[in-house]
DSSP file (Angstrom, degrees, kcal/mol; ACC not computed):
  #  RESIDUE AA STRUCTURE BP1 BP2  ACC     N-H-->O    O-->H-N    N-H-->O    O-->H-N    TCO  KAPPA ALPHA  PHI   PSI    X-CA   Y-CA   Z-CA
    1    1 A M              0   0    0      0, 0.0     2,-0.1     0, 0.0    63,-0.0   0.000 360.0 360.0 360.0 133.0   31.6   13.2    2.3
    2    2 A N     >  -     0   0    0      1,-0.1     4,-2.1     4,-0.0     3,-0.3  -0.340 360.0 -98.4 -87.6 173.3   28.1   13.8    3.5
    3    3 A M  H  > S+     0   0    0      1,-0.2     4,-2.6     2,-0.2     5,-0.2   0.875 122.0  54.2 -60.2 -39.8   25.7   11.1    4.8
    4    4 A N  H  > S+     0   0    0      1,-0.2     4,-1.9     2,-0.2    -1,-0.2   0.882 108.4  49.9 -63.8 -36.8   23.9   10.8    1.4
    5    5 A D  H  > S+     0   0    0     -3,-0.3     4,-2.0     2,-0.2    -1,-0.2   0.902 111.1  49.3 -65.5 -40.4   27.2   10.2   -0.3
    6    6 A E  H  X S+     0   0    0     -4,-2.1     4,-2.2     2,-0.2    -2,-0.2   0.893 108.9  52.3 -66.2 -39.3   28.0    7.5    2.3
    7    7 A I  H  X S+     0   0    0     -4,-2.6     4,-3.0     1,-0.2    -1,-0.2   0.902 108.4  51.9 -61.8 -39.8   24.6    5.9    1.8
    8    8 A R  H  X S+     0   0    0     -4,-1.9     4,-2.8     2,-0.2    -2,-0.2   0.898 107.4  51.8 -64.2 -39.9   25.3    5.8   -1.9
    9    9 A V  H  X S+     0   0    0     -4,-2.0     4,-2.2     2,-0.2    -2,-0.2   0.924 112.6  46.5 -60.4 -44.2   28.6    4.1   -1.3
   10   10 A I  H  X S+     0   0    0     -4,-2.2     4,-2.2     2,-0.2    -2,-0.2   0.942 113.5  47.7 -62.9 -49.2   26.8    1.5    0.8
   11   11 A A  H  X S+     0   0    0     -4,-3.0     4,-2.7     1,-0.2    -2,-0.2   0.912 112.6  49.0 -60.5 -43.7   24.0    1.0   -1.7
   12   12 A D  H  X S+     0   0    0     -4,-2.8     4,-2.3     1,-0.2    -1,-0.2   0.897 109.7  51.9 -63.7 -39.6   26.5    0.6   -4.6
   13   13 A A  H  X S+     0   0    0     -4,-2.2     4,-0.8    -5,-0.2    -1,-0.2   0.889 111.5  47.8 -63.8 -38.6   28.6   -1.9   -2.6
   14   14 A M  H ><>S+     0   0    0     -4,-2.2     5,-2.0     1,-0.2     3,-1.0   0.947 112.6  47.5 -64.6 -48.9   25.4   -3.9   -2.0
   15   15 A L  H ><5S+     0   0    0     -4,-2.7     3,-2.0     1,-0.3    -2,-0.2   0.839 102.5  63.6 -63.7 -33.6   24.4   -3.8   -5.6
   16   16 A E  H 3<5S+     0   0    0     -4,-2.3    -1,-0.3     1,-0.3    -2,-0.2   0.810 106.0  45.9 -59.7 -29.9   27.8   -4.8   -6.7
   17   17 A K  T <<5S-     0   0    0     -3,-1.0    -1,-0.3    -4,-0.8    -2,-0.2   0.079 125.0-104.0-101.7  22.0   27.3   -8.1   -4.9
   18   18 A K  T < 5 +     0   0    0     -3,-2.0    -3,-0.2     1,-0.2    -2,-0.1   0.800  55.6 176.1  64.4  34.1   23.8   -8.5   -6.4
   19   19 A A      < -     0   0    0     -5,-2.0     2,-0.3    -8,-0.1     3,-0.3  -0.343  23.4-128.3 -63.4 151.9   21.8   -7.6   -3.3
   20   20 A Q  E    S+A   42   0A   0     22,-3.1    22,-1.7     1,-0.2    -1,-0.1  -0.797  73.4   3.5-107.2 147.6   18.1   -7.4   -3.8
   21   21 A D  E    S-     0   0A   0     -2,-0.3     2,-0.5     1,-0.2    -1,-0.2   0.911  75.1-165.9  49.7  58.9   15.6   -4.6   -3.0
   22   22 A V  E     + B   0 114A   0     92,-0.6    92,-2.8    -3,-0.3     2,-0.3  -0.648  18.0 161.4 -79.8 121.6   18.2   -2.1   -1.8
   23   23 A V  E     -AB  40 113A   0     17,-2.5    17,-3.1    -2,-0.5     2,-0.4  -0.958  28.9-148.8-137.3 155.4   16.6    0.8    0.1
   24   24 A S  E     -AB  39 112A   0     88,-2.6    88,-2.5    -2,-0.3     2,-0.5  -0.960   9.7-151.7-120.4 148.3   17.5    3.5    2.5
   25   25 A L  E     -AB  38 111A   0     13,-2.7    13,-1.8    -2,-0.4     2,-0.8  -0.981  10.5-142.9-118.2 121.9   15.2    5.0    5.2
   26   26 A D  E     +AB  37 110A   0     84,-2.9    84,-1.2    -2,-0.5     3,-0.3  -0.763  24.5 172.6 -84.9 111.9   15.8    8.6    6.3
   27   27 A L    >   +     0   0    0      9,-2.9     3,-1.9    -2,-0.8     6,-0.3   0.273  43.7 108.5-103.5   9.3   15.1    8.6   10.0
   28   28 A T  T 3  S+     0   0    0      8,-0.7    -1,-0.2     1,-0.3     9,-0.1   0.782  80.5  48.4 -63.1 -27.6   16.2   12.1   10.8
   29   29 A K  T 3  S+     0   0    0     -3,-0.3     2,-0.7     7,-0.1    -1,-0.3   0.401  92.5  88.7 -93.3   3.8   12.7   13.4   11.4
   30   30 A I    X   -     0   0    0     -3,-1.9     3,-1.7     1,-0.1    -1,-0.1  -0.890  64.3-159.2-105.4 109.0   11.8   10.5   13.7
   31   31 A G  T 3  S+     0   0    0     -2,-0.7    -1,-0.1     1,-0.3    -4,-0.0   0.722  86.7  51.9 -62.3 -25.3   12.7   11.4   17.2
   32   32 A T  T 3  S+     0   0    0      2,-0.0    -1,-0.3    -5,-0.0     2,-0.0   0.455  81.6 119.3 -92.6  -0.4   12.9    7.9   18.6
   33   33 A A    <   -     0   0    0     -3,-1.7     3,-0.0    -6,-0.3    73,-0.0  -0.339  59.0-144.8 -69.9 146.2   15.2    6.5   15.9
   34   34 A I  S    S+     0   0    0     -2,-0.0     2,-0.3    54,-0.0    -1,-0.1   0.519  82.7  20.8 -86.4  -6.7   18.6    5.2   16.9
   35   35 A A  S    S-     0   0    0     -8,-0.1    51,-0.2     1,-0.1    52,-0.2  -0.920  76.6-115.2-149.9 170.8   20.3    6.4   13.8
   36   36 A D  S    S+     0   0    0     50,-1.7    -9,-2.9    -2,-0.3    -8,-0.7   0.740  96.5  10.0 -82.9 -24.9   19.8    9.0   11.0
   37   37 A A  E     -Ac  26  87A   0     49,-1.7    51,-2.5   -11,-0.2     2,-0.4  -0.998  56.2-152.2-154.4 148.8   19.4    6.4    8.3
   38   38 A F  E     -Ac  25  88A   0    -13,-1.8   -13,-2.7    -2,-0.3     2,-0.4  -0.946   9.6-160.2-112.9 142.9   19.0    2.6    7.7
   39   39 A V  E     -Ac  24  89A   0     49,-2.0    51,-3.2    -2,-0.4     2,-0.4  -0.998  20.2-174.7-120.9 126.5   20.2    1.0    4.5
   40   40 A I  E     +Ac  23  90A   0    -17,-3.1   -17,-2.5    -2,-0.4     2,-0.3  -0.927  14.9 147.2-128.6 141.8   18.5   -2.4    4.0
   41   41 A C  E     - c   0  91A   0     49,-1.8    51,-2.5    -2,-0.4     2,-0.3  -0.942  22.8-146.1-154.6 176.8   18.9   -5.2    1.5
   42   42 A H  E     -Ac  20  92A   0    -22,-1.7   -22,-3.1    -2,-0.3     2,-0.3  -0.973   5.2-165.3-146.8 164.9   18.5   -9.0    1.2
   43   43 A A  E     - c   0  93A   0     49,-1.8    51,-2.3    -2,-0.3   -24,-0.1  -0.962  29.2-121.6-146.2 159.3   20.0  -12.0   -0.5
   44   44 A D  S    S+     0   0    0     -2,-0.3     2,-0.3    49,-0.2    51,-0.1   0.688  90.6  44.3 -81.0 -18.4   18.9  -15.6   -1.0
   45   45 A S  S  > S-     0   0    0      1,-0.1     4,-2.0    49,-0.0     5,-0.1  -0.914  73.5-128.5-128.3 154.4   21.9  -17.3    0.6
   46   46 A T  H  > S+     0   0    0     -2,-0.3     4,-2.3     1,-0.2     5,-0.2   0.846 111.2  59.6 -65.4 -32.9   24.0  -16.8    3.7
   47   47 A T  H  > S+     0   0    0      1,-0.2     4,-2.0     2,-0.2    -1,-0.2   0.915 107.9  44.6 -60.1 -42.9   27.2  -16.9    1.6
   48   48 A Q  H  > S+     0   0    0      2,-0.2     4,-2.6     1,-0.2     5,-0.2   0.870 108.7  56.6 -70.8 -37.2   25.8  -13.9   -0.4
   49   49 A V  H  X S+     0   0    0     -4,-2.0     4,-2.3     1,-0.2    -2,-0.2   0.929 110.4  45.3 -58.2 -45.2   24.8  -12.1    2.8
   50   50 A V  H  X S+     0   0    0     -4,-2.3     4,-2.8     2,-0.2    -2,-0.2   0.905 111.5  52.3 -65.3 -41.7   28.4  -12.3    4.1
   51   51 A A  H  X S+     0   0    0     -4,-2.0     4,-2.1     2,-0.2    -2,-0.2   0.898 110.4  48.1 -62.4 -40.7   29.8  -11.2    0.7
   52   52 A I  H  X S+     0   0    0     -4,-2.6     4,-2.5     2,-0.2    -1,-0.2   0.935 112.1  49.5 -64.0 -46.5   27.6   -8.2    0.7
   53   53 A S  H  X S+     0   0    0     -4,-2.3     4,-2.4     1,-0.2    -2,-0.2   0.930 111.0  49.3 -58.3 -47.6   28.6   -7.3    4.2
   54   54 A D  H  X S+     0   0    0     -4,-2.8     4,-2.5     1,-0.2    -1,-0.2   0.898 111.9  48.9 -59.4 -41.7   32.3   -7.7    3.4
   55   55 A N  H  X S+     0   0    0     -4,-2.1     4,-2.8     2,-0.2     5,-0.3   0.889 109.3  51.5 -69.4 -38.6   31.9   -5.5    0.3
   56   56 A V  H  X S+     0   0    0     -4,-2.5     4,-2.5     2,-0.2     5,-0.2   0.945 112.5  46.6 -61.1 -47.2   30.1   -2.8    2.3
   57   57 A E  H  X S+     0   0    0     -4,-2.4     4,-2.1     1,-0.2    -2,-0.2   0.929 114.1  47.9 -60.0 -45.4   32.8   -2.7    4.9
   58   58 A E  H  X S+     0   0    0     -4,-2.5     4,-2.5    -5,-0.2    -2,-0.2   0.921 114.4  44.6 -62.9 -45.9   35.6   -2.6    2.3
   59   59 A M  H  X S+     0   0    0     -4,-2.8     4,-3.0     2,-0.2     5,-0.5   0.861 112.0  51.9 -70.9 -35.7   34.0    0.2    0.2
   60   60 A M  H  X S+     0   0    0     -4,-2.5     4,-1.7    -5,-0.3     6,-1.5   0.897 113.5  45.3 -65.9 -38.7   33.2    2.3    3.3
   61   61 A E  H  X S+     0   0    0     -4,-2.1     4,-0.9     4,-0.3    -2,-0.2   0.933 118.5  42.9 -66.1 -46.2   36.8    2.0    4.4
   62   62 A K  H  < S+     0   0    0     -4,-2.5    -2,-0.2    -5,-0.2    -3,-0.2   0.925 128.3  24.8 -67.5 -48.0   38.1    2.7    0.9
   63   63 A H  H  < S+     0   0    0     -4,-3.0    -3,-0.2    -5,-0.2    -2,-0.2   0.741 136.8  24.6 -94.8 -25.6   35.8    5.6    0.0
   64   64 A C  H  < S-     0   0    0     -4,-1.7    -3,-0.2    -5,-0.5    -2,-0.1   0.443  91.0-127.4-121.3  -3.9   34.7    7.1    3.3
   65   65 A D     <  +     0   0    0     -4,-0.9     2,-0.4    -5,-0.5    -4,-0.3   0.894  66.5 131.0  55.0  42.9   37.6    6.1    5.6
   66   66 A R        -     0   0    0     -6,-1.5    -1,-0.2    -9,-0.1    -2,-0.2  -0.982  39.4-169.7-130.3 138.4   35.0    4.6    8.0
   67   67 A S        -     0   0    0     -2,-0.4     2,-0.1    -3,-0.1   -10,-0.0  -0.896  40.4 -92.8-116.8 152.4   34.7    1.2    9.8
   68   68 A P        -     0   0    0      0, 0.0    16,-0.3     0, 0.0     3,-0.1  -0.382  21.2-144.4 -65.4 142.5   31.7    0.0   11.7
   69   69 A L  S    S+     0   0    0     14,-3.0     2,-0.3     1,-0.3    15,-0.2   0.876  86.5   3.3 -69.4 -38.6   31.6    0.8   15.4
   70   70 A R  E     -D   83   0A   0     13,-1.1    13,-3.0     2,-0.0     2,-0.3  -0.978  65.6-169.0-143.9 153.2   29.8   -2.5   15.9
   71   71 A K  E     +D   82   0A   0     -2,-0.3     2,-0.3    11,-0.2    11,-0.2  -0.992   8.8 178.0-145.6 144.3   28.8   -5.4   13.8
   72   72 A Q  E     +D   81   0A   0      9,-2.1     9,-2.7    -2,-0.3    -2,-0.0  -0.972  50.8  40.9-141.8 153.1   26.6   -8.4   14.6
   73   73 A G    >>  +     0   0    0     -2,-0.3     4,-2.8     7,-0.2     3,-0.8   0.336  64.5 118.8 100.1  -6.3   25.1  -11.5   12.9
   74   74 A R  T 34  +     0   0    0      1,-0.2     6,-0.1     2,-0.2   -24,-0.1   0.828  66.7  68.1 -64.2 -30.2   28.1  -12.7   10.8
   75   75 A E  T 34 S+     0   0    0      1,-0.2    -1,-0.2     2,-0.1     5,-0.0   0.836 121.7  14.6 -63.0 -33.4   28.2  -16.1   12.7
   76   76 A N  T <4 S-     0   0    0     -3,-0.8    -1,-0.2     3,-0.1    -2,-0.2   0.619  89.7-147.5-112.3 -18.9   24.8  -17.2   11.3
   77   77 A A     <  +     0   0    0     -4,-2.8     3,-0.2     2,-0.2   -28,-0.2   0.756  62.7 118.6  59.1  29.5   24.5  -14.7    8.4
   78   78 A F  S    S+     0   0    0     -5,-0.4    15,-2.9     1,-0.3     2,-0.2   0.759  92.2   4.1 -85.8 -29.8   20.7  -14.5    8.6
   79   79 A W  E    S- E   0  92A   0     -6,-0.4     2,-0.5    13,-0.3    -1,-0.3  -0.772  72.6-167.9-158.3 103.5   20.8  -10.8    9.5
   80   80 A I  E     - E   0  91A   0     11,-2.8    11,-2.8    -2,-0.2     2,-0.5  -0.832   6.1-162.8 -98.9 132.2   24.1   -8.9    9.6
   81   81 A I  E     -DE  72  90A   0     -9,-2.7    -9,-2.1    -2,-0.5     2,-0.5  -0.963   6.3-169.3-115.9 128.1   24.1   -5.4   11.1
   82   82 A L  E     -DE  71  89A   0      7,-2.2     7,-3.1    -2,-0.5     2,-0.7  -0.977  12.4-155.3-114.9 118.0   26.9   -2.9   10.5
   83   83 A D  E     +DE  70  88A   0    -13,-3.0   -14,-3.0    -2,-0.5   -13,-1.1  -0.838  24.2 168.3-103.0 109.1   26.6    0.1   12.8
   84   84 A Y        -     0   0    0      3,-2.8     2,-2.0    -2,-0.7     3,-0.2   0.030  52.2-119.2-101.7  23.7   28.2    3.3   11.5
   85   85 A S  S    S+     0   0    0      1,-0.3   -49,-0.1     2,-0.1    -1,-0.1  -0.500 107.5  34.9  74.3 -74.3   26.6    5.3   14.3
   86   86 A D  S    S+     0   0    0     -2,-2.0   -49,-1.7   -51,-0.2   -50,-1.7   0.749 125.8  43.7 -80.6 -23.7   24.6    7.7   12.1
   87   87 A I  E     -c   37   0A   0     -3,-0.2    -3,-2.8   -51,-0.2     2,-0.5  -0.986  68.6-165.5-123.5 128.3   23.9    4.9    9.4
   88   88 A V  E     -cE  38  83A   0    -51,-2.5   -49,-2.0    -2,-0.4     2,-0.5  -0.969  10.7-151.3-115.8 125.5   23.0    1.4   10.3
   89   89 A V  E     -cE  39  82A   0     -7,-3.1    -7,-2.2    -2,-0.5     2,-0.5  -0.814   8.1-167.0 -99.5 130.0   23.2   -1.2    7.6
   90   90 A H  E     -cE  40  81A   0    -51,-3.2   -49,-1.8    -2,-0.5     2,-0.6  -0.970   5.2-177.2-119.4 117.6   20.9   -4.3    7.7
   91   91 A I  E     -cE  41  80A   0    -11,-2.8   -11,-2.8    -2,-0.5     2,-0.3  -0.942  16.1-172.9-117.6 109.8   21.7   -7.2    5.3
   92   92 A F  E     -cE  42  79A   0    -51,-2.5   -49,-1.8    -2,-0.6     2,-0.4  -0.661  31.4-120.9-102.2 151.6   19.1   -9.9    5.6
   93   93 A K  E >>  -c   43   0A   0    -15,-2.9     4,-2.0    -2,-0.3     3,-1.0  -0.740  49.2-106.3 -75.8 143.9   18.7  -13.4    4.2
   94   94 A T  H 3> S+     0   0    0    -51,-2.3     4,-2.0    -2,-0.4     5,-0.2   0.831 116.5  47.2 -48.4 -50.5   15.5  -13.1    2.2
   95   95 A D  H 3> S+     0   0    0      1,-0.2     4,-1.6     2,-0.2    -1,-0.3   0.846 111.1  52.8 -65.8 -31.9   13.1  -15.0    4.5
   96   96 A Q  H <> S+     0   0    0     -3,-1.0     4,-2.8     2,-0.2     5,-0.3   0.889 107.1  51.9 -68.7 -38.6   14.4  -13.0    7.6
   97   97 A R  H  X S+     0   0    0     -4,-2.0     4,-2.4     1,-0.2     5,-0.3   0.919 109.5  49.2 -63.2 -41.8   13.7   -9.7    5.9
   98   98 A M  H  < S+     0   0    0     -4,-2.0    -1,-0.2    -5,-0.2    -2,-0.2   0.858 113.7  48.1 -65.3 -33.7   10.2  -10.8    5.1
   99   99 A F  H  < S+     0   0    0     -4,-1.6    -2,-0.2    -5,-0.2    -1,-0.2   0.937 117.9  36.9 -71.8 -47.7    9.7  -11.8    8.7
  100  100 A Y  H  < S-     0   0    0     -4,-2.8     5,-0.2    -5,-0.1    -2,-0.2   0.801  81.4-166.6 -81.7 -28.9   11.1   -8.7   10.4
  101  101 A R    >X  +     0   0    0     -4,-2.4     4,-1.6    -5,-0.3     3,-0.9   0.880   9.6 179.0  46.8  55.8    9.7   -6.2    7.9
  102  102 A L  H 3> S+     0   0    0      1,-0.3     4,-2.0    -5,-0.3    -1,-0.1   0.860  75.7  60.6 -55.7 -38.9   11.8   -3.2    9.1
  103  103 A E  H 34 S+     0   0    0      1,-0.2    -1,-0.3     2,-0.2     6,-0.2   0.866 104.8  49.1 -60.6 -34.2   10.4   -0.9    6.4
  104  104 A D  H X4 S+     0   0    0     -3,-0.9     3,-1.2     1,-0.2    -1,-0.2   0.878 108.3  53.2 -71.1 -37.0    6.9   -1.5    7.9
  105  105 A L  H 3< S+     0   0    0     -4,-1.6    -2,-0.2     1,-0.3     3,-0.2   0.848 117.9  37.2 -64.8 -33.0    8.2   -0.7   11.4
  106  106 A W  T >< S+     0   0    0     -4,-2.0     3,-1.9     1,-0.2    -1,-0.3  -0.296  75.1 142.8-111.5  45.3    9.6    2.6   10.2
  107  107 A A  T <   +     0   0    0     -3,-1.2    -1,-0.2     1,-0.3     4,-0.1   0.712  65.1  63.3 -63.1 -22.1    6.8    3.4    7.7
  108  108 A D  T 3  S+     0   0    0     -3,-0.2    -1,-0.3    -4,-0.1     2,-0.1   0.633  84.3  99.8 -77.2 -12.6    7.0    7.1    8.6
  109  109 A A  S <  S-     0   0    0     -3,-1.9     2,-0.5    -6,-0.2   -82,-0.2  -0.391  85.2-107.4 -74.7 150.3   10.6    7.3    7.2
  110  110 A V  E     -B   26   0A   0    -84,-1.2   -84,-2.9    -2,-0.1     2,-0.4  -0.686  40.3-149.1 -76.4 124.6   11.3    8.7    3.7
  111  111 A K  E     -B   25   0A   0     -2,-0.5     2,-0.4   -86,-0.2   -86,-0.2  -0.821  15.1-170.9-105.0 134.0   12.3    5.6    1.6
  112  112 A T  E     -B   24   0A   0    -88,-2.5   -88,-2.6    -2,-0.4     2,-0.4  -0.986  11.0-150.2-122.0 134.0   14.7    5.7   -1.3
  113  113 A T  E     -B   23   0A   0     -2,-0.4     2,-0.4   -90,-0.2   -90,-0.2  -0.848   9.7-157.3-105.7 140.1   15.2    2.7   -3.6
  114  114 A Y  E     +B   22   0A   0    -92,-2.8   -92,-0.6    -2,-0.4     2,-0.3  -0.901  13.7 172.5-118.5 143.8   18.5    1.9   -5.3
  115  115 A S    >   -     0   0    0     -2,-0.4     3,-1.6   -94,-0.1  -100,-0.1  -0.947  45.2-103.4-144.0 166.0   19.1   -0.1   -8.5
  116  116 A D  T 3  S+     0   0    0     -2,-0.3    -1,-0.0     1,-0.3  -104,-0.0   0.744 113.3  61.9 -61.0 -25.2   22.1   -0.8  -10.8
  117  117 A N  T 3  S+     0   0    0      2,-0.0    -1,-0.3     0, 0.0     2,-0.2   0.332  79.3 105.3 -91.5  10.7   20.9    1.5  -13.5
  118  118 A Q    <         0   0    0     -3,-1.6    -4,-0.0     1,-0.1     0, 0.0  -0.590 360.0 360.0 -85.4 153.4   21.1    4.7  -11.4
  119  119 A S              0   0    0     -2,-0.2    -1,-0.1     0, 0.0    -3,-0.1   0.478 360.0 360.0 -83.4 360.0   23.9    7.1  -12.0
C-alpha cells in the first residue's frame, strides 16, 4: 500500500467518527519537514478526539498493518499526535486547532480536503 492509500485509510477512519475539516498536507517538497505528510482534523469534544484517534489506530493496523511509532496527547485529548514516521496524524479539539493553525504554518504544502461523499 502506498502513502496516498494509507492517508486515505486515515482520512476515512477520521470521517467515520465524524471528524471535522479533514485535510492532508503533502510535505515531500519541503526540505525541513519532519514527515512526508500530515493528516489533520478536529472535533468538538475530548471524547470524540479520543474516539477518532482509536479508530485511526485500529484501521491503520487492520488495513495497513501499521502501528504508530509514537503517540502523544491522549491524557488530555486536546491534541493527539500519532506518528507513523512518514505520516504524522494530528487530531485536535476544535479550539486547539484554531489556536495552533498547522495549515498556516505549512502553507507551502499541497493541501487535500476529504469528505464523506468522496469515493
